N, C-alpha and C positions, 0 to 999 in steps of 0.2 A: 510373455508380456504383451498386453494390449497395447496398440498405439497411444490409446488415450493415457495409460499409466507412464508411457514413455515421455508423453508430452509433460506431464507433470514432473518425471524424473529430472528434466533438464533445469527445473528450478533448483536454487542453491540448496534446499533442504528436503524438498519431497522425495529427492532421488535416493534419500536414506532408507526410504520404506522398503523398496524392493518387493512390491506385494506381487506373488505369484508370477515371476518373471524369469525364472531360470530356464536356460537352453532357448531363449528366443533372440532372434536377430534385432539388436537395436540401431541398427544402421540408418533405419527409415523412420522419420517422424510422422506425426499423424497426417492422414490423407486430408488435402486441402481442396475445397470446391473449385471447379474449374471456371466458375463464374467471375464476373468482375468484382464480385463482393469477397472473393477469397482474401485473406491476408497476405500482404506482401511480406518477404523476407525482412526480419527487422535488422538495423545497422549495429545492434547490440549482440553480443554472444549469446547463444542458447544452450550452451553446455558449460558447466563449470566443475571444478574438482569436487569430488565428496569429502566432506569434513571429517576429520579423525575424530572419533568417539569413544569415550570411556564406557559407553553402555552399550550391550549388545543390541543389534537389529535385525530382526529376521529376515530371511530372504538371500538371495545371491547376490554379490556386488555386481554393480552395473557399471558400463564403460561410459563414463561422463567426461572424457578428455576434451577439453576444448579446441576448437578451430585455432591453429596456431596464429592465423592472420587476423584474429578477431581479439580485442581486449576481453579480459574476464577476470572476476575478483580473485585475489591472491590466494593461494593456499591458507596463509597465516590468518587473514581475514575470515577465511571459512571456519577456522577453529574457533574464533571468536563468537561466531553465529551459529555454532552447533546447537541444534535443537533437541538432541538427545540427553542433554545434562543441565543441570541448574548451575549457571556460572556464579561464581563468588565476587563480589566487589566491595571492596571496603575503601572509606574516605576518612581522612583525618583533615579536619578543619580548625583552625584557631577560635578561641572563644570570640576574639576581636572581629575576625572575619565573619562567623556565624551571625553576629549582630547585623552586618551588611547584608546578609541574604533575604531576611525576611522583615518587611515587606519586600516583594520581588521586585528587581529592577532588571535591565538588560545587561548590566555590568556583573562579569564573573568575578568570583574572589578564588584566591590560591587553595589549592586542595593537593594533599598527597594520596593520589589514587593507587590502588593495586587491583588488577583484574586478572583473576585466574593465576596469581602469583607474579604476574608481570607489573612492574612499578613504573609509574609515570609521576615523578616528584617535580611539581611545577605546572600541572594542568589546571584547568580553571572550571569552576562550576556555578551555575545559577539555578534558582527553582523554576521550573515550568509554571507559567501562569494561564490566564484565561480560563476556560471551563474546568479544567482538571485541577485548578489550583487547591492545593492543601498547604497550610504553613507548616513551620517547623514543628509546632506543638501536635501535628497530626502525621500523615504519611505524604509527604510533597514528593512531586515528581522532580527529576533532575535533569538539566541540560549540561553535557560535558564536552569540554574543549581541549584536548590534551596538549596542543601547543599554543595556549593562551598566553603563556609566560615564557616559554622555551620554545623557540623556533624549532620545527622539525619534529618535535617529540609525539610519538605515536604508540599506541598498544595495538600488537596484532595488525599493523598497517592500516588501521583506522585512527582518525584524529578527531572526528565527531561523533557523538552518538547522545541518545536521549534515555531516559528510565522513566517508563510510563507507571503510574500508581494503579492502573486498572478501575479508575471512578467510574467509568461508563460501563467498561466490559468486564463483568464480574466471572466471565468464563476463561479470561486470560488467553483465549483462542482467535478472537473474530479478526482483530487486525492482522495477525499472523497469517491467517489463512488467506485473507485478501490479497496480500502481496505475493503468496506463493501462487495463487491464481494468476495474477499478472504476471509473473516470470515465466510461467509455464506457457503461457500465450506469446512470449517473446517481448514483453514490455519490460524494461528494468524498473525494479521496485526494492524499496528497503529490505533488508534481511533483518529477522528478528530471533530472540531467544528468550528465555526466561532467567532471571538473574535474582539473587539474593543479595540484598543491599545492607551493609552496616556502616555506620557513620558514629565516628568517635567511640568505638566499642559497643554500641546499642545495635543490634539487628532490627532494622525498620521493617521488613517483610520481603515478599516477592513482589518483582517488579518485570515488565515488558521491555527488554532492551531492544533498541531500534537504531539501526544505523541512519546518520543525517545527511541529507543532500548537500554537498559542496564540492569544492575543486578536486579534493582527493577521491571523493565518491566518482565523480565524473571520469576521472583518471581509469577507473577500474572498470566502467561500464560503456564508454564511448572511445571509438578510434580517435577522434579529435575532441579532446576535452576543454578547448579554449573558447568555446561559444559561450553566449550569454546564457545563465539560468536565472529564470524568475519563480517567484512564489505569490500564489494568491494571497491578498492582505486580509482576507476574511470578511469582505463586503465590497461590492462594485462590479463593474463589467469584468468579463475575462479578458479584455484588452488593455486593462488598466492594473498592472501587475509590479511587484517590488523587485528590483534587480538585486540578485544576491552574488553574483561573481562579475569580476571586470568592473569593479565600481570606480577604480582611478580613470577609466577612459569614460566611463558614464555615457555611452553610446547606446541608446534603445532605438535606434532607428528601424531596426529589425520588427521589433513590437509595433512601431508606429505604422508600418508599412500593412501589417494585419488590420490593424484598427481601420485604416483607410480604406482597404478592400472592404471590410464588412460594412462601413458606413456609406459608400459610393458605388460600388459594382452593382449592375442591374441583376435582375433574377437570372437572365439568360447567361452573363458573363460569370456569375459569382462562383460556380464550382470550379471551373477551369482557373480562375484567378485565384482563389483561396488555397487550391491544391498546389501552386506553385510556392507557397509561403508555409503551409501546415500539412503535415502528413495525415490526410484525411483517412487513408487506410488504418492507420494506427489508431487514430481516433474513434474509428468503427469499433476495434476490438476493445479499446479503453472504456468506451461508453457501454458496451455490451455487458462487461463485466461489473461495471458500476451499478448498472440496472439489475442484473442477476443476483448480486450481493445485497441490494436494496441499500446502496451506500447514499442514502439522501442527503448527507451533509458533504457532499464532494463536489464535482465539477457540473454535471448535466442532470442526473436523475432527480425528479421532482415529484414528491408525493403530494404535493398541494394542488394538481390539476384537477380542476372542478368536473365531478361527474365520474372520475376515474377510481378515486380512493376513499372509502367511507371515513367521514369526517371523526368518527369515533376512534379509529385507529390509525389516523394519520398525525405523524409529528408536527410541531408547529411549523408554519409556512416558513420555507427557507428560500427565497428566489435568487440568491446571490451565488455565484460559483464559489466553491469554497475547497480548502484541503487539497490543493493540487499544486505541481511545479509545471513549469514549461521550459524546455530546452531547445534553443535554437542551435541544432546539429550543424556544423560547419561542413561535414561530409556530404550531407544533402541538401543544405541550404533551406532545410524546413524544421518548423517546431513541432517536437513531440511532447506529449503529454505524461506525466509521472504522478502517481498517486500517493496520497499522503491521508493522515488523520482517518483511517478507516475503522475506527473501534466501534462506531454506532451503524453495524451492518449485522448481516444474517438474521433479522428479525429484530433488532435493538431499536427501538424507538424512542419517545420522549422519555427522560429519566432512565431507568434502567428496568423497564418492563417489557415482556415480550409482546409487543403491540403491532408489528408489522408482520402480517401473515404471508406464508409461501406462496399464497394466491394472488399477492398484490401484483398488478400488472407491471410488465416492463416495456411494452411498446406504446410509451407516452410522451408527449411533448417534453422538450428540455426546459430547464429554468429560464426565465425570461432574460436574465442578465448574461447567460451563457451564449452570447451572440452569435460566436462561430457556429456552434451547434444549432442555434435556433434558426440561422438563414439555411443551412444544409437541411434542416427537418421540413423547411417550407417545400422542398422537391419530393413529391411521391415517389420517385424513383430512388432518392436517398433512403427513405423509409423502408422500401423494400430491401434494399442493401443491408440496411440495420437489423431488419427481422432475419435475414440470412445469416448475418454475423452472429446473432444471438444464439441461432441453432448451431452454427460452427462451434462456439465456444461450449455448449452444452455437449456436442458429440465429441469433441477432442480434447477438452480440458477438464471439464467438471466430471471427474471420475469420483462417485459418491464413496466407493470403497476405500480408495487412496485418501480422500479428505477426512473419512470418519476414522481410519488408522492414524492419520496424524494428530486428529483430535484426542484419540485415546492416548496416544504417546505423550502429548502434552499434559493431558490431564492426570497421567500417572506421575508425572513430576510434581504437581501441584498437589496432588495428596501426598506424595512423599514428604513435601515441606511441611504440610499440616497447617500452613498459614498461621504459624505461631508466632511470627514476627510481632514485637512490641508495639507497632504502629497500625497493625492490620485493623481495617474497619470491616471486612468480609468474613464470614464463617464458612466452614467447609460446606454446611449445608446450603448457603446461599450461592456458593460456587457451584455446586451440584445442580440446583435448579436453572442456573444461567447456562451452564454447559448443556443440559438437555434440551433446552430451548434452541441453541445454537444448532445442535445435531440434528433436531427434528426440521429446522428450516433448511438445511444443507441437503438433507435426504428428500424431503418433500417438494423442493423447489423445481427440480427438472420435469416432473410430470404437470405440474400446474402450468409451468410456461410452455411446454410443448402443445397442451391444450389451447393456450392463448394463440401461438403460433400457427395451429391448425385453422383457426378461425379468422386470421389476419387478413384485413383489407385495408390498405394504405390510406383510401380514401375516406374511411370512416373515422379517422383519427380527428378528435376535435381541437380546434386551435386552443394556445394557452388562454386560461381565463375565460373562455367561452361557456 
């Protein structure tokens, strides 16, 4: 097994592939550059137990035993997010409560929920809104909270998850691959799997099930889960976020400290000052993966930079940091970034067409409202570190064979389902077209980015909006 595949294997699911790895020592991770731009060891676990599966996966088993001193997702939660099977989810909601779901609100209604045979009677459900919204007369997305009405109620050690309806990603794989890349690089990210959803006896169709970031999730990924977890509100500065945990205390002085440094530190002081509050090393890796996957609807990667991306293939301008969480880790007293909403990736641009090419550059200024990143980018030395981190991700994490094998496994499940649910808006032909585009992007992206890196000169990068 090559080091790159082993690095992918430490994620919760890619380890199931075990591609060409028999008889190889897995005790060493990928080699890390000896320069200051090398990623530091993350405070989260880098190895988790493999999920039991009812579907045979080729290759020898991997030793993915977690470090006992590190937190890790539980074995039962790994079963829930086993990507080698289609999970069965049924919901029973009274007619009275159905009327309260649509139009959508933030309030959940009671649901008798069964997940792979495990019952959670007293869970809560609401429709997912915003860009992916579809009503109950279509194929809506769902947000589940198992302990909404019964304290402590869980399924497979998980108390919150969402069911995405694949409105944007008709391949069903983009979001799943992005989070696997983050986990493989040592950054905690939501686990995903495919699920068939039935509501009141009617099969709605195939969904992407994704775990939700909350207190229970923090317990499984961080040694100290009691810090503040924030979510980007979908508009505004990266230092103006919504508190998601510890709401009773409502102490956001940690985030205010970051905002103060961004606003007041001199150029000479900024790097040292912000590193006291934000894990900049983690941010380098986070941002590199965002750029490589063309996650333009995320935190920093900006396809609207003038002169960098042809206007004909650029999605609508999106200047605000979006689709990310930030956690103030009490262990390090630093903020770390957590990815979210990555279904517009691997070439998926405006709408559902393949209009972000694999050759689209990665070494471009960040979004103007990603103020933490913007001030770092002003330093040519940081820009060089970022270029090296992109190279590191390509060398040690982005394994084309492992990724395409994962795509093929997921695609086989979609084909076996047939997209025959009564609410499906997508045909198998449409799925195959989207899938081919995603595979083309992830296959061609490394060569294109390496060519860009070979020509990299940090001083040649234009300022945002120039």
